[in-house]
N, C-alpha and C positions, 0 to 999 in steps of 0.2 A: 653238592659235591660229596663224593664218597671217599672215605678214608680207609686205608689198609688196616690200621690199628688205632686204638685209642690209648693215649698215655695219661695215666692218673697224675694229678698234681702231687708233687713231693717237695719236701724241704731240702734245700741245698745248704750244706754246711760249709761256711767260708772260714779260711784259716787266718784272715786278716780283715780289717775294716773295708767296707765296700768301696770307699773312695780311693783305695790303693790298688784296685783292679783296673786294668785297661780292658778294652773290648775283647781282645783275644784271650786274655786270662780268664775273664768271667765266662766266656763261651766255653772254654775248655772245662771249667769247673761244672757247668750245667750239663754238658754233653758226656762227661766221663762215665756215669753209670749206664747210659744208653749205649755207649761204645762198647763197654764190657759185655752188656747183654747181647748186643749184636754179634760180638765175637763168639759167644757161647752157642748161639743158635744158628749161625751161618754154616753153610757147607764149605765155604772158602776159608780154610784154616789160616791162610796168609794174613787175614785181617786181625787175628788174635795177637796180642802182645806176648811175645815168646822170648825169654832170655833166661840165662842161668848165671849164678855167681857162687863163689866159694865162701863159706862161712868158717871163720876160725881155723884156717889152714886145713879144711876138709873134715874137721871134727863135726859130730852131729849137733843139731840144735834141739833143745829139750822143751822150749816154750816159744810161742809166737803170738804176736798180737798186731793186727793191722789197724792202724789208727783211723778213725772216722774221716772220710774224705779220700782215702785210698792212696795217699802219697807216701806216708811213713810206715815202715814195718819195723817192729821190735822183735828181736830174737834173743833167747837165753842160751848162752853157749855152755859147752861142757866145763869150761873154766869158771862158770857162774858170772861172767860179764854179761851185761845187757847191751846188745849191739843195735845200732840204729842204721837203717838203710833208707835212703831217699830213692824211691822207685821212679821218680821223674828225672833223675840225674842222667846225664849222658853216659857216665861211667858208674856202674853199680859197685860201690866200694863200702862195705860195712865198716863202721867205726864204733868204738866203745863209747856209749852214752853214760852207762853206770858201771864203774869198775867192780870187780869181785871183792868181797870183804876178806877173802883169803889171800895170803901171801904166795902160796903155791897152789897148783892145780889139785883140788881135793879128789879123793877116791869116792865113787858112787855118790855124786852130788846132782841134785835136780832143782832148777829154779822154776817158780811159778809166778805169773804176772797177772795183775788185775788193774784196771784203770777206771777212773771216773772223770768225765769231761767237765770242764768249767765253761758252761755256756754263757756266762756273764762277762767273760774276759774278751777284750777287743781282738786279741790275737790267740791263736791256737794255744790252749793251756789245759793241762790235765794233771791229776794226781795219780801216781803209780805206786801200787803196793807190790812188794817183792818178798817172796818167801823162798829161802834156799835151804833145802834139806841136805844134810851131809851125814853119812853113817858114822864118821869118825869125829864129828864136831857138833856142838849144839846148833839147832836150827836157827838161822838168822832171819828176822823179819824187819823189813824197812819200808818206809813211805817216803817217796820223792815227789817234788813238784817239777813238772816238765813244762817249759815255756818256749815260745818261738823267739828266734832272734831275727829281727827285720833288717833288711839292707837299707841303703840310702834312699831307695825308692819306695820303701814301705812294704816290700814283698818279703815273704818268709824265706830266709836263706838257710837256716839251720835250727836245731833244737838244743836246749841246754837243760840239765837236771841239777836240782839243789836238794840235798837230803834234809828231810824234816824230822825224822826220828828213826832210830834203830834199836832193836832189843832182841833178846834171845827167848825162844820158846821154853816154857817151864818143863815140858816133858820131852827130854832129848831122845834121839834115836827112833822117833816115830815120824814117818813121812806125812807131810801135809798134802792132802789130795785136792782140796778145793779152797780157793781164796776169793773173797769178794770185798769190794770197797764201796762205801756209801757215806758221804760226808765225813763225820768224825769216827765212824764205826768201821772196824775191820773184822771180818768174819772168816774163820778158816776151820776146816774139819780134818780129823785124823781118822781114817777108815779103820785102822787096826784097833783103835780104842772105842770106835763108834761115838766119838765126842766132838762136839762143835764148840769153839771158843769165840766169844764176842768181846772185842777189845775196843775201848775208847783210846785210839792211838795218840790223841792229844795229851793224855795223862796216863801213859803206860806203866808208870811206877805205882799206880794204885792196885792193891791186891785185896781180896782174891779177885781174879778175873772171872767173868761170868762164863760158866761152862754148862752146856746142856747135852743130854743124851738124845740122839735122834733115832727115830724109827723109820726114816725114809731115806732115800738115796741122796748122796751129795749133789747129784744133778738137780734135784728138786730144791735143795738148799741154795745152790748157786742162783737158781731162777728167782727165789724169794728175795735174796739180799742184793741182787744186782739191779741197779737203777735202769729203768727203761726210758729211752729218749725217742 
């Protein structure tokens, strides 16, 4: 028998315990990446998933992160809220997962997002590092734990976020360009000062924080300190 193509074995990331999947749900999880690949390479554009939605009343999004598995999308809004979007929902309605630390919409503010998946948790779980630069306020850095909320059938219905820590960057008025999270270490760089800071976020009150001068790009730095799964 001849095959048109060969599919290499791949790991499929489940957002809940296997016993809570029915046949249709498990099939959709396995076939999702192949469906996307087929849509990208087919001549028939009607097979591609095409939709649009408004974020924060038409305001721009400054940060985005697609969570592993492809269902959940995180966006950092101009107001510095972190919005959650369920791409599998019938109606695409962004909602606030993490509220802005500011009472009013700040001027010239930019959020950055980094995540680390918890592969040992039975349901979808990850830590989220958030850095919010604001020209008129101290830069805010936070770490949140995001966990799945199961419904009565054990399926993931929503996500919730609980704040683990928040602190202000010691050098104000400098924009953080890169942020990475790995276990208890948070790493971020400031291009204007050519400085990288490594923080144990579980004990952020300890000073001085470890700072290093870097002679390579923050793209390389992100690759070094970001865990690979």
